[in-house]
N, C-alpha and C positions, 0 to 999 in steps of 0.2 A: 329874478333870484339874485341874492347877494353873493359876491365872490368873497372867499375867505383868504386872507393873506397872513403869513407869519413874517413878522418883522424882527430881525435880530440886529442889535447894535453893539459893537465892541466898544467898551470904554477903557480898555487896558492902558491906553496912553493918558488917561485923565487922572490917575492916581486917586481914585475915590474909595471910600469905605462902602460896605454893603448898604448901609443906611442912606448914604449920600446918593448911591446909584438908584435906590428906590425912589428918592425924591426927584431925580432926573427923569426916571420913567414916568412917574405921575405927572410931571410938568409937560412932557411930550404928549402923553395921552390926553391931557386936558386941552392942549392946543389942537390936536387932531379932532377931538369931539366938538370943540367950539367951531371949527371950520365946517362941520357938517358933512364930512366926506364918508363917514361910516361910524360903526359902533365897535368899541373895544370889547372883545368877548373873553379875554383872559390875558394873563401876563406873568412874567417872572423876572427875577434878578439873581445873578450869581452871588453867593455868600461873600466872596471876596471883592465884589464891586466891579469886576472886569467886563461884565456884559449884562444887557437887558434884552428882553424879548416880550412881544405881545402879539395877540391875534387881532386882526381888524377885518370886520365884515363890511365890504364896500358896496355902495350902490352903483357908482359909475367909475369903473376902473381907470379910464383915461383921466378923469378929473382928479381922482385920488392920487394917481401916480404923479401928475403935474404938481399938485400941492406938496406931496411928500418930497419930491426932488428939490423943490424950491426951499421948503422949510428945513430939510436936513442940510442943504448947502449953507443956508443962513446960520445954522447951529454948528457948522463945521463938523458934521457927522456923516455926510453923504458917503464918503469913501470907506467908512467903517460899518456900513449898513448893508445887510442882505435881505431882500424881499423875496419870499417864496410864495407862489400861488398854490393853494391847496387844491387838489383835484376833486 
């Protein structure tokens, strides 16, 4: 059974418009899906561009977490990210 995670990323310090934040979210989602760690099942972006979020259904939580930690660190977003596991 897949675990569902809610991933929230603050972009407040990036000074992006809402449209630019959508592009960032789509790029992140594309990288996650290309890595094969799970399926994006929904997402959103704040109107003012200060945050993005998406749901990720993961097959292997340990593998997914390792990928996300490395990927978000590379993007300099790890400290701005909260990952919540849905019950």
